[in-house]
py3Dmol code that shows the C-alpha trace and the ligand (Angstrom):
import py3Dmol

protein = """\
ATOM      1  CA  MET A   1     360.267 231.046 178.952  1.00  0.00           C
ATOM      2  CA  VAL A   2     357.266 229.780 177.047  1.00  0.00           C
ATOM      3  CA  HIS A   3     354.189 231.845 177.626  1.00  0.00           C
ATOM      4  CA  SER A   4     350.724 230.391 177.703  1.00  0.00           C
ATOM      5  CA  TYR A   5     349.617 232.334 174.630  1.00  0.00           C
ATOM      6  CA  ALA A   6     352.043 230.281 172.604  1.00  0.00           C
ATOM      7  CA  ASP A   7     350.398 227.137 173.932  1.00  0.00           C
ATOM      8  CA  GLU A   8     346.987 228.537 173.217  1.00  0.00           C
ATOM      9  CA  GLY A   9     348.095 229.275 169.692  1.00  0.00           C
ATOM     10  CA  ARG A  10     349.146 225.686 169.185  1.00  0.00           C
ATOM     11  CA  LYS A  11     346.079 223.990 170.520  1.00  0.00           C
ATOM     12  CA  LYS A  12     343.438 226.401 169.328  1.00  0.00           C
ATOM     13  CA  VAL A  13     341.479 225.740 166.230  1.00  0.00           C
ATOM     14  CA  GLY A  14     342.344 228.752 164.110  1.00  0.00           C
ATOM     15  CA  LEU A  15     338.772 229.589 163.248  1.00  0.00           C
ATOM     16  CA  ARG A  16     339.477 232.665 161.174  1.00  0.00           C
ATOM     17  CA  GLU A  17     342.338 230.939 159.477  1.00  0.00           C
ATOM     18  CA  ARG A  18     340.065 228.100 158.536  1.00  0.00           C
ATOM     19  CA  LEU A  19     337.384 230.505 157.448  1.00  0.00           C
ATOM     20  CA  PHE A  20     339.416 233.004 155.546  1.00  0.00           C
ATOM     21  CA  GLY A  21     342.885 231.599 155.011  1.00  0.00           C
ATOM     22  CA  LYS A  22     345.991 232.292 156.979  1.00  0.00           C
ATOM     23  CA  SER A  23     346.004 235.483 158.965  1.00  0.00           C
ATOM     24  CA  THR A  24     349.082 237.385 160.027  1.00  0.00           C
ATOM     25  CA  ALA A  25     348.038 237.904 163.610  1.00  0.00           C
ATOM     26  CA  MET A  26     345.718 235.951 165.815  1.00  0.00           C
ATOM     27  CA  GLN A  27     346.734 235.699 169.434  1.00  0.00           C
ATOM     28  CA  LYS A  28     350.335 235.993 168.466  1.00  0.00           C
ATOM     29  CA  PRO A  29     351.832 239.398 167.835  1.00  0.00           C
ATOM     30  CA  ALA A  30     351.729 240.514 164.237  1.00  0.00           C
ATOM     31  CA  ALA A  31     354.667 239.304 162.198  1.00  0.00           C
ATOM     32  CA  THR A  32     354.570 241.930 159.518  1.00  0.00           C
ATOM     33  CA  LEU A  33     354.529 245.673 159.711  1.00  0.00           C
ATOM     34  CA  VAL A  34     355.026 246.489 156.071  1.00  0.00           C
ATOM     35  CA  PRO A  35     352.052 246.138 153.753  1.00  0.00           C
ATOM     36  CA  SER A  36     353.032 243.709 151.007  1.00  0.00           C
ATOM     37  CA  GLY A  37     354.557 245.140 147.859  1.00  0.00           C
ATOM     38  CA  VAL A  38     355.744 248.317 149.526  1.00  0.00           C
ATOM     39  CA  SER A  39     359.372 249.231 149.266  1.00  0.00           C
ATOM     40  CA  GLN A  40     361.029 250.116 152.543  1.00  0.00           C
ATOM     41  CA  GLN A  41     364.473 251.060 151.320  1.00  0.00           C
ATOM     42  CA  ARG A  42     364.948 254.344 153.091  1.00  0.00           C
ATOM     43  CA  ALA A  43     367.567 255.594 155.430  1.00  0.00           C
ATOM     44  CA  GLY A  44     367.267 257.112 158.916  1.00  0.00           C
ATOM     45  CA  SER A  45     363.959 256.616 160.614  1.00  0.00           C
ATOM     46  CA  ASP A  46     363.149 253.670 158.404  1.00  0.00           C
ATOM     47  CA  GLU A  47     366.142 251.823 159.790  1.00  0.00           C
ATOM     48  CA  ARG A  48     365.091 252.708 163.313  1.00  0.00           C
ATOM     49  CA  ILE A  49     361.538 251.520 162.678  1.00  0.00           C
ATOM     50  CA  LYS A  50     362.733 248.260 161.225  1.00  0.00           C
ATOM     51  CA  ARG A  51     365.127 247.627 164.079  1.00  0.00           C
ATOM     52  CA  LEU A  52     362.564 248.399 166.772  1.00  0.00           C
ATOM     53  CA  TRP A  53     359.984 246.177 165.118  1.00  0.00           C
ATOM     54  CA  GLU A  54     362.351 243.251 164.714  1.00  0.00           C
ATOM     55  CA  ASN A  55     363.775 243.524 168.210  1.00  0.00           C
ATOM     56  CA  ALA A  56     360.423 243.938 169.946  1.00  0.00           C
ATOM     57  CA  ARG A  57     359.123 240.776 168.352  1.00  0.00           C
ATOM     58  CA  LYS A  58     362.169 238.781 169.441  1.00  0.00           C
ATOM     59  CA  LEU A  59     361.462 239.432 173.114  1.00  0.00           C
ATOM     60  CA  GLY A  60     360.140 236.663 175.318  1.00  0.00           C
ATOM     61  CA  TRP A  61     357.025 236.555 177.466  1.00  0.00           C
ATOM     62  CA  SER A  62     358.528 237.423 180.846  1.00  0.00           C
ATOM     63  CA  ASP A  63     357.109 240.583 182.379  1.00  0.00           C
ATOM     64  CA  GLY A  64     360.453 242.344 182.049  1.00  0.00           C
ATOM     65  CA  GLU A  65     360.705 241.593 178.354  1.00  0.00           C
ATOM     66  CA  GLN A  66     357.103 242.471 177.674  1.00  0.00           C
ATOM     67  CA  ARG A  67     357.622 245.807 179.409  1.00  0.00           C
ATOM     68  CA  LYS A  68     360.562 246.391 177.109  1.00  0.00           C
ATOM     69  CA  ALA A  69     358.425 245.426 174.125  1.00  0.00           C
ATOM     70  CA  THR A  70     355.737 247.876 175.239  1.00  0.00           C
ATOM     71  CA  GLU A  71     358.315 250.664 175.306  1.00  0.00           C
ATOM     72  CA  MET A  72     359.522 249.767 171.829  1.00  0.00           C
ATOM     73  CA  TYR A  73     356.009 249.755 170.391  1.00  0.00           C
ATOM     74  CA  THR A  74     355.381 253.071 172.106  1.00  0.00           C
ATOM     75  CA  GLU A  75     358.436 254.541 170.396  1.00  0.00           C
ATOM     76  CA  LEU A  76     357.310 253.028 167.095  1.00  0.00           C
ATOM     77  CA  LEU A  77     353.999 254.817 167.482  1.00  0.00           C
ATOM     78  CA  THR A  78     355.888 258.103 167.570  1.00  0.00           C
ATOM     79  CA  LEU A  79     357.584 257.200 164.239  1.00  0.00           C
ATOM     80  CA  VAL A  80     354.646 255.703 162.357  1.00  0.00           C
ATOM     81  CA  ASP A  81     351.336 257.485 162.025  1.00  0.00           C
ATOM     82  CA  GLU A  82     347.989 256.671 160.509  1.00  0.00           C
ATOM     83  CA  GLN A  83     348.861 258.346 157.228  1.00  0.00           C
ATOM     84  CA  SER A  84     351.857 256.103 156.700  1.00  0.00           C
ATOM     85  CA  THR A  85     351.471 253.881 153.668  1.00  0.00           C
ATOM     86  CA  ASP A  86     354.828 252.178 154.233  1.00  0.00           C
ATOM     87  CA  TYR A  87     353.947 250.834 157.663  1.00  0.00           C
ATOM     88  CA  ASN A  88     350.707 249.665 159.206  1.00  0.00           C
ATOM     89  CA  ILE A  89     350.021 251.430 162.504  1.00  0.00           C
ATOM     90  CA  CYS A  90     347.354 248.811 163.268  1.00  0.00           C
ATOM     91  CA  ALA A  91     350.016 246.094 163.560  1.00  0.00           C
ATOM     92  CA  ILE A  92     351.921 248.156 166.136  1.00  0.00           C
ATOM     93  CA  LEU A  93     348.770 248.901 168.139  1.00  0.00           C
ATOM     94  CA  ARG A  94     347.838 245.218 168.101  1.00  0.00           C
ATOM     95  CA  ASN A  95     351.239 244.117 169.315  1.00  0.00           C
ATOM     96  CA  ARG A  96     351.369 246.708 172.058  1.00  0.00           C
ATOM     97  CA  ALA A  97     347.871 245.614 173.142  1.00  0.00           C
ATOM     98  CA  ILE A  98     348.983 241.997 173.388  1.00  0.00           C
ATOM     99  CA  ALA A  99     352.099 242.997 175.338  1.00  0.00           C
ATOM    100  CA  GLN A 100     349.973 245.105 177.694  1.00  0.00           C
ATOM    101  CA  ARG A 101     347.532 242.268 178.118  1.00  0.00           C
ATOM    102  CA  SER A 102     350.272 239.845 179.068  1.00  0.00           C
ATOM    103  CA  LEU A 103     351.259 242.375 181.758  1.00  0.00           C
ATOM    104  CA  THR A 104     347.586 242.353 182.843  1.00  0.00           C
ATOM    105  CA  ASN A 105     347.260 246.025 181.912  1.00  0.00           C
ATOM    106  CA  TYR A 106     343.841 245.285 180.499  1.00  0.00           C
ATOM    107  CA  ASP A 107     342.582 248.844 180.157  1.00  0.00           C
ATOM    108  CA  ALA A 108     345.673 249.930 178.225  1.00  0.00           C
ATOM    109  CA  ALA A 109     345.307 246.866 175.987  1.00  0.00           C
ATOM    110  CA  LEU A 110     341.628 247.615 175.389  1.00  0.00           C
ATOM    111  CA  ALA A 111     342.429 251.227 174.509  1.00  0.00           C
ATOM    112  CA  ASP A 112     344.952 250.129 171.856  1.00  0.00           C
ATOM    113  CA  LEU A 113     342.509 247.566 170.479  1.00  0.00           C
ATOM    114  CA  ALA A 114     339.756 250.198 170.311  1.00  0.00           C
ATOM    115  CA  ARG A 115     342.038 252.487 168.319  1.00  0.00           C
ATOM    116  CA  GLU A 116     343.109 249.685 166.033  1.00  0.00           C
ATOM    117  CA  LEU A 117     339.463 248.740 165.463  1.00  0.00           C
ATOM    118  CA  GLU A 118     338.504 252.300 164.663  1.00  0.00           C
ATOM    119  CA  ILE A 119     341.272 252.647 162.062  1.00  0.00           C
ATOM    120  CA  ALA A 120     340.624 249.194 160.573  1.00  0.00           C
ATOM    121  CA  GLU A 121     336.909 249.968 160.242  1.00  0.00           C
ATOM    122  CA  ARG A 122     337.674 253.244 158.526  1.00  0.00           C
ATOM    123  CA  ARG A 123     340.016 251.465 156.120  1.00  0.00           C
ATOM    124  CA  GLY A 124     337.468 248.738 155.449  1.00  0.00           C
ATOM    125  CA  ASP A 125     339.968 246.071 156.544  1.00  0.00           C
ATOM    126  CA  ARG A 126     337.346 243.422 157.297  1.00  0.00           C
ATOM    127  CA  MET A 127     339.785 240.715 158.338  1.00  0.00           C
ATOM    128  CA  ARG A 128     341.490 242.977 160.851  1.00  0.00           C
ATOM    129  CA  VAL A 129     338.161 244.243 162.197  1.00  0.00           C
ATOM    130  CA  MET A 130     337.101 240.682 162.901  1.00  0.00           C
ATOM    131  CA  GLU A 131     340.372 239.673 164.545  1.00  0.00           C
ATOM    132  CA  CYS A 132     340.421 242.826 166.592  1.00  0.00           C
ATOM    133  CA  ARG A 133     336.873 242.348 167.860  1.00  0.00           C
ATOM    134  CA  LYS A 134     337.646 238.751 168.765  1.00  0.00           C
ATOM    135  CA  ILE A 135     340.782 239.694 170.697  1.00  0.00           C
ATOM    136  CA  THR A 136     338.853 242.501 172.391  1.00  0.00           C
ATOM    137  CA  GLU A 137     336.168 240.048 173.540  1.00  0.00           C
ATOM    138  CA  GLU A 138     338.837 237.715 174.924  1.00  0.00           C
ATOM    139  CA  THR A 139     340.610 240.564 176.679  1.00  0.00           C
ATOM    140  CA  LEU A 140     337.362 241.696 178.317  1.00  0.00           C
ATOM    141  CA  GLU A 141     336.820 238.132 179.504  1.00  0.00           C
ATOM    142  CA  ARG A 142     340.285 237.954 181.031  1.00  0.00           C
ATOM    143  CA  LYS A 143     339.768 241.285 182.727  1.00  0.00           C
ATOM    144  CA  ARG A 144     336.439 240.125 184.129  1.00  0.00           C
ATOM    145  CA  LYS A 145     337.961 236.860 185.331  1.00  0.00           C
ATOM    146  CA  GLU A 146     340.765 238.638 187.079  1.00  0.00           C
ATOM    147  CA  GLN A 147     338.301 240.960 188.799  1.00  0.00           C
ATOM    148  CA  ILE A 148     336.361 237.966 190.111  1.00  0.00           C
ATOM    149  CA  GLU A 149     339.553 236.298 191.312  1.00  0.00           C
ATOM    150  CA  ALA A 150     340.638 239.485 193.032  1.00  0.00           C
ATOM    151  CA  GLU A 151     337.295 239.760 194.819  1.00  0.00           C
ATOM    152  CA  GLY A 152     337.779 236.225 196.179  1.00  0.00           C
ATOM    153  CA  GLY A 153     334.923 234.351 197.824  1.00  0.00           C
ATOM    154  CA  GLY A 154     332.775 231.531 196.481  1.00  0.00           C
ATOM    155  CA  LYS A 155     332.777 232.647 192.885  1.00  0.00           C
ATOM    156  CA  ALA A 156     336.568 232.834 192.706  1.00  0.00           C
ATOM    157  CA  ALA A 157     336.764 229.365 194.271  1.00  0.00           C
ATOM    158  CA  LYS A 158     334.291 228.080 191.704  1.00  0.00           C
ATOM    159  CA  LEU A 159     336.429 229.426 188.840  1.00  0.00           C
ATOM    160  CA  LYS A 160     339.457 227.699 190.339  1.00  0.00           C
ATOM    161  CA  ALA A 161     337.563 224.424 190.542  1.00  0.00           C
ATOM    162  CA  MET A 162     336.521 224.830 186.911  1.00  0.00           C
ATOM    163  CA  GLU A 163     340.150 225.300 185.935  1.00  0.00           C
ATOM    164  CA  GLU A 164     340.929 221.984 187.628  1.00  0.00           C
ATOM    165  CA  GLN A 165     338.158 220.311 185.662  1.00  0.00           C
ATOM    166  CA  ALA A 166     339.426 221.886 182.447  1.00  0.00           C
ATOM    167  CA  ARG A 167     342.797 220.247 183.011  1.00  0.00           C
ATOM    168  CA  LYS A 168     341.118 216.846 183.344  1.00  0.00           C
ATOM    169  CA  LEU A 169     339.576 217.264 179.900  1.00  0.00           C
ATOM    170  CA  TRP A 170     343.065 216.739 178.519  1.00  0.00           C
ATOM    171  CA  GLY A 171     343.544 213.430 180.337  1.00  0.00           C
ATOM    172  CA  GLN A 172     342.860 209.850 179.300  1.00  0.00           C
ATOM    173  CA  PRO A 173     339.241 208.903 178.582  1.00  0.00           C
ATOM    174  CA  GLY A 174     337.649 207.476 181.729  1.00  0.00           C
ATOM    175  CA  PRO A 175     335.541 208.358 184.749  1.00  0.00           C
ATOM    176  CA  ASP A 176     337.634 211.430 185.672  1.00  0.00           C
ATOM    177  CA  LEU A 177     337.183 212.937 182.264  1.00  0.00           C
ATOM    178  CA  ASP A 178     333.455 212.140 182.274  1.00  0.00           C
ATOM    179  CA  VAL A 179     332.971 213.810 185.647  1.00  0.00           C
ATOM    180  CA  ALA A 180     334.858 216.902 184.475  1.00  0.00           C
ATOM    181  CA  PHE A 181     332.889 217.141 181.246  1.00  0.00           C
ATOM    182  CA  ASN A 182     329.532 216.593 182.919  1.00  0.00           C
ATOM    183  CA  GLY A 183     330.352 219.122 185.625  1.00  0.00           C
ATOM    184  CA  LEU A 184     331.287 221.795 183.118  1.00  0.00           C
ATOM    185  CA  PHE A 185     328.266 220.956 180.968  1.00  0.00           C
ATOM    186  CA  ALA A 186     326.028 221.426 184.008  1.00  0.00           C
ATOM    187  CA  ASP A 187     327.721 224.797 184.607  1.00  0.00           C
ATOM    188  CA  LEU A 188     326.306 225.960 181.280  1.00  0.00           C
ATOM    189  CA  GLU A 189     323.073 226.338 183.261  1.00  0.00           C
ATOM    190  CA  ASN A 190     324.616 227.916 186.353  1.00  0.00           C
ATOM    191  CA  ASN A 191     322.705 230.826 187.892  1.00  0.00           C
ATOM    192  CA  ASP A 192     325.699 233.106 187.415  1.00  0.00           C
ATOM    193  CA  SER A 193     326.337 234.493 183.922  1.00  0.00           C
ATOM    194  CA  ASP A 194     330.128 234.631 184.474  1.00  0.00           C
ATOM    195  CA  ILE A 195     330.200 230.933 185.389  1.00  0.00           C
ATOM    196  CA  ARG A 196     328.059 230.040 182.376  1.00  0.00           C
ATOM    197  CA  ALA A 197     330.364 231.997 180.056  1.00  0.00           C
ATOM    198  CA  GLU A 198     333.490 230.415 181.529  1.00  0.00           C
ATOM    199  CA  ALA A 199     332.045 226.901 181.209  1.00  0.00           C
ATOM    200  CA  SER A 200     331.231 227.577 177.583  1.00  0.00           C
ATOM    201  CA  ARG A 201     334.698 228.947 176.908  1.00  0.00           C
ATOM    202  CA  ILE A 202     336.430 225.948 178.497  1.00  0.00           C
ATOM    203  CA  LEU A 203     334.265 223.388 176.714  1.00  0.00           C
ATOM    204  CA  ALA A 204     334.754 225.118 173.366  1.00  0.00           C
ATOM    205  CA  GLU A 205     338.518 225.197 173.806  1.00  0.00           C
ATOM    206  CA  ASP A 206     339.169 221.852 175.440  1.00  0.00           C
ATOM    207  CA  ALA A 207     336.307 219.505 174.552  1.00  0.00           C
ATOM    208  CA  VAL A 208     334.966 220.653 171.217  1.00  0.00           C
ATOM    209  CA  GLN A 209     334.657 217.154 169.761  1.00  0.00           C
ATOM    210  CA  ARG A 210     332.727 215.853 172.707  1.00  0.00           C
ATOM    211  CA  VAL A 211     330.437 218.895 172.645  1.00  0.00           C
ATOM    212  CA  THR A 212     329.840 218.345 168.934  1.00  0.00           C
ATOM    213  CA  ALA A 213     328.968 214.713 169.598  1.00  0.00           C
ATOM    214  CA  ALA A 214     326.571 215.763 172.377  1.00  0.00           C
ATOM    215  CA  TYR A 215     324.851 218.204 170.032  1.00  0.00           C
ATOM    216  CA  GLN A 216     324.268 215.497 167.473  1.00  0.00           C
ATOM    217  CA  GLU A 217     323.292 212.886 170.021  1.00  0.00           C
ATOM    218  CA  TYR A 218     320.634 215.020 171.718  1.00  0.00           C
ATOM    219  CA  LEU A 219     319.258 216.811 168.674  1.00  0.00           C
ATOM    220  CA  ASP A 220     316.270 214.493 168.334  1.00  0.00           C
ATOM    221  CA  SER A 221     315.848 213.323 171.931  1.00  0.00           C
ATOM    222  CA  ASP A 222     316.529 216.360 174.132  1.00  0.00           C
ATOM    223  CA  ARG A 223     316.366 219.663 172.310  1.00  0.00           C
ATOM    224  CA  ARG A 224     317.208 221.637 175.409  1.00  0.00           C
ATOM    225  CA  ARG A 225     320.442 219.748 175.999  1.00  0.00           C
ATOM    226  CA  ALA A 226     321.253 219.852 172.291  1.00  0.00           C
ATOM    227  CA  SER A 227     320.755 223.608 172.368  1.00  0.00           C
ATOM    228  CA  LEU A 228     323.160 223.997 175.309  1.00  0.00           C
ATOM    229  CA  ALA A 229     325.818 222.011 173.450  1.00  0.00           C
ATOM    230  CA  GLY A 230     325.178 223.741 170.140  1.00  0.00           C
ATOM    231  CA  ARG A 231     325.488 227.126 171.778  1.00  0.00           C
ATOM    232  CA  VAL A 232     329.024 226.295 172.988  1.00  0.00           C
ATOM    233  CA  LEU A 233     329.984 225.735 169.346  1.00  0.00           C
ATOM    234  CA  GLY A 234     328.057 228.802 168.220  1.00  0.00           C
ATOM    235  CA  ARG A 235     329.613 231.181 170.746  1.00  0.00           C
ATOM    236  CA  LYS A 236     333.030 230.158 169.548  1.00  0.00           C
ATOM    237  CA  ALA A 237     332.128 230.417 165.855  1.00  0.00           C
ATOM    238  CA  THR A 238     330.586 233.877 166.170  1.00  0.00           C
ATOM    239  CA  ARG A 239     333.440 235.515 168.090  1.00  0.00           C
ATOM    240  CA  GLY A 240     334.027 238.957 166.649  1.00  0.00           C
ATOM    241  CA  LEU A 241     331.022 238.646 164.356  1.00  0.00           C
ATOM    242  CA  ASP A 242     327.488 240.010 164.421  1.00  0.00           C
ATOM    243  CA  ASP A 243     326.237 237.818 161.645  1.00  0.00           C
ATOM    244  CA  MET A 244     324.777 234.384 161.636  1.00  0.00           C
ATOM    245  CA  ILE A 245     326.932 231.473 160.480  1.00  0.00           C
ATOM    246  CA  PRO A 246     325.560 229.631 157.445  1.00  0.00           C
ATOM    247  CA  ALA A 247     325.373 225.845 157.218  1.00  0.00           C
ATOM    248  CA  GLU A 248     328.386 225.571 154.893  1.00  0.00           C
ATOM    249  CA  ILE A 249     330.675 227.219 157.460  1.00  0.00           C
ATOM    250  CA  ALA A 250     329.245 225.278 160.414  1.00  0.00           C
ATOM    251  CA  GLN A 251     329.846 222.083 158.465  1.00  0.00           C
ATOM    252  CA  MET A 252     333.410 223.114 157.756  1.00  0.00           C
ATOM    253  CA  LEU A 253     334.134 224.159 161.351  1.00  0.00           C
ATOM    254  CA  TYR A 254     332.545 221.307 163.249  1.00  0.00           C
ATOM    255  CA  GLY A 255     331.367 218.744 160.716  1.00  0.00           C
ATOM    256  CA  VAL A 256     327.766 219.193 161.853  1.00  0.00           C
ATOM    257  CA  SER A 257     324.635 219.821 159.890  1.00  0.00           C
ATOM    258  CA  ALA A 258     323.670 223.109 161.542  1.00  0.00           C
ATOM    259  CA  SER A 259     323.749 226.868 161.234  1.00  0.00           C
ATOM    260  CA  PHE A 260     324.116 229.527 163.941  1.00  0.00           C
ATOM    261  CA  VAL A 261     321.622 232.363 164.297  1.00  0.00           C
ATOM    262  CA  THR A 262     321.321 235.448 166.484  1.00  0.00           C
ATOM    263  CA  CYS A 263     318.108 236.146 168.377  1.00  0.00           C
ATOM    264  CA  ALA A 264     317.104 238.739 170.971  1.00  0.00           C
ATOM    265  CA  CYS A 265     316.026 237.398 174.354  1.00  0.00           C
ATOM    266  CA  ALA A 266     312.227 237.549 174.782  1.00  0.00           C
ATOM    267  CA  HIS A 267     312.691 238.681 178.408  1.00  0.00           C
ATOM    268  CA  CYS A 268     315.518 241.237 178.410  1.00  0.00           C
ATOM    269  CA  GLY A 269     316.177 241.945 174.697  1.00  0.00           C
ATOM    270  CA  HIS A 270     319.831 240.935 174.862  1.00  0.00           C
ATOM    271  CA  PRO A 271     321.038 239.751 171.430  1.00  0.00           C
ATOM    272  CA  ASN A 272     322.105 236.141 171.906  1.00  0.00           C
ATOM    273  CA  LYS A 273     324.635 235.098 169.277  1.00  0.00           C
ATOM    274  CA  GLY A 274     325.562 231.628 168.077  1.00  0.00           C
ATOM    275  CA  ILE A 275     322.308 229.739 168.623  1.00  0.00           C
ATOM    276  CA  ALA A 276     322.574 226.375 166.871  1.00  0.00           C
ATOM    277  CA  ALA A 277     319.710 225.890 164.427  1.00  0.00           C
ATOM    278  CA  PRO A 278     318.865 223.590 161.522  1.00  0.00           C
ATOM    279  CA  PRO A 279     320.756 224.314 158.282  1.00  0.00           C
ATOM    280  CA  SER A 280     317.996 226.434 156.727  1.00  0.00           C
ATOM    281  CA  GLY A 281     317.431 228.372 159.966  1.00  0.00           C
ATOM    282  CA  PRO A 282     318.921 231.678 158.807  1.00  0.00           C
ATOM    283  CA  MET A 283     316.932 231.684 155.561  1.00  0.00           C
ATOM    284  CA  ILE A 284     313.488 231.218 157.101  1.00  0.00           C
ATOM    285  CA  PRO A 285     311.904 233.925 159.280  1.00  0.00           C
ATOM    286  CA  TYR A 286     312.095 233.276 163.000  1.00  0.00           C
ATOM    287  CA  TYR A 287     311.230 235.219 166.125  1.00  0.00           C
ATOM    288  CA  SER A 288     311.634 235.216 169.873  1.00  0.00           C
ATOM    289  CA  GLU A 289     309.003 233.958 172.328  1.00  0.00           C
ATOM    290  CA  SER A 290     308.972 233.628 176.110  1.00  0.00           C
ATOM    291  CA  THR A 291     307.004 230.362 175.899  1.00  0.00           C
ATOM    292  CA  GLN A 292     307.246 227.358 173.642  1.00  0.00           C
ATOM    293  CA  SER A 293     305.230 227.853 170.459  1.00  0.00           C
ATOM    294  CA  GLY A 294     305.426 227.668 166.669  1.00  0.00           C
ATOM    295  CA  THR A 295     306.302 224.733 164.457  1.00  0.00           C
ATOM    296  CA  TYR A 296     309.953 224.482 165.431  1.00  0.00           C
ATOM    297  CA  PRO A 297     310.999 226.061 168.749  1.00  0.00           C
ATOM    298  CA  ILE A 298     314.541 225.970 170.108  1.00  0.00           C
ATOM    299  CA  PRO A 299     314.980 226.655 173.826  1.00  0.00           C
ATOM    300  CA  VAL A 300     317.789 229.100 174.612  1.00  0.00           C
ATOM    301  CA  LEU A 301     319.256 230.168 177.930  1.00  0.00           C
ATOM    302  CA  CYS A 302     319.877 233.917 177.672  1.00  0.00           C
ATOM    303  CA  ASP A 303     323.555 234.831 178.118  1.00  0.00           C
ATOM    304  CA  LYS A 304     322.582 237.929 180.059  1.00  0.00           C
ATOM    305  CA  CYS A 305     319.478 237.381 182.208  1.00  0.00           C
ATOM    306  CA  GLY A 306     319.769 233.575 182.377  1.00  0.00           C
ATOM    307  CA  LYS A 307     316.085 233.026 181.635  1.00  0.00           C
ATOM    308  CA  GLU A 308     314.929 230.593 179.020  1.00  0.00           C
ATOM    309  CA  PHE A 309     313.326 231.840 175.829  1.00  0.00           C
ATOM    310  CA  PHE A 310     312.472 230.214 172.518  1.00  0.00           C
ATOM    311  CA  VAL A 311     313.641 230.893 168.996  1.00  0.00           C
ATOM    312  CA  VAL A 312     310.604 229.987 166.972  1.00  0.00           C
ATOM    313  CA  TRP A 313     310.051 229.095 163.318  1.00  0.00           C
ATOM    314  CA  ASP A 314     306.530 228.820 161.929  1.00  0.00           C
ATOM    315  CA  THR A 315     307.913 226.929 158.956  1.00  0.00           C
ATOM    316  CA  ASP A 316     310.112 223.965 159.826  1.00  0.00           C
ATOM    317  CA  PRO A 317     313.690 224.971 158.956  1.00  0.00           C
ATOM    318  CA  ARG A 318     315.047 221.423 158.793  1.00  0.00           C
TER     319      ARG A 318
END
"""
ligand_1 = """\
1
ZN
Zn 317.614 237.746 178.641
"""
view = py3Dmol.view(width=600, height=400)
view.addModel(protein, "pdb")
view.setStyle({"model": 0}, {"cartoon": {"style": "trace"}})
view.addModel(ligand_1, "xyz")
view.setStyle({"model": 1}, {"stick": {}})
view.zoomTo()
view.show()
């Protein structure tokens, strides 16, 4: 059985991979347990560890097999501890988290990811910290989505309808695709923050080229619309990061002349990440305003409170 994560892995733009070279574990379970250059020729428990690791990773994505995998990783965690230099406990925690997540045991997955993050931060493993934070964000989103679906009602129906539209984004160019894209783009301004976030996620995953084109098309004619499109790209680029994204990286990721900055909402103080700005945006001081002002204002819809605020530069950052 082919699980959807495998499909996701194929179609997703491997952002971190493109940014920082090939990583050992994105959505897929980690492939390596042994830090490179470390000898593992030992008898007894080493053999057991190796066998468990190999066998767990061979299992498929059915619930039964993922339950089995969870048990194997749990046993591995009794054999490998944080002090181990021969094996990386973080890789086991990550894989168990992904197995738990596929079983929709979101809280257990989040607990493993939190532990992995804590260890990776302590070890200064920047790559792993970033991956782990990204996977944590995605897991929280899935948990939230499932909660909404379980509650039923209008919001659950809306998410279902959005899923239908997402599927149409993969179809042939034509009126159907246009309607789906325009509908999801309009949802970026929905009153509900969950709907806005889901629209952004879908557009970033399934229509990134069209969103990029919209950003460029509207940049000079409709800054508000350009900002909505740019933010879809920025949310994706800043996953797992606190920092801004400089122009060189934005160019590499999307082929656009932009940067992505973070700015607190002027109304509620929520830090809004991934705001598309001109290339020099991060280098020139900017601030947050509730009304349009300054030399170069960018309108932003706050991810949290949904109100519009402005990121403002007194010196033109273009
Ligand atoms: Zn706000």
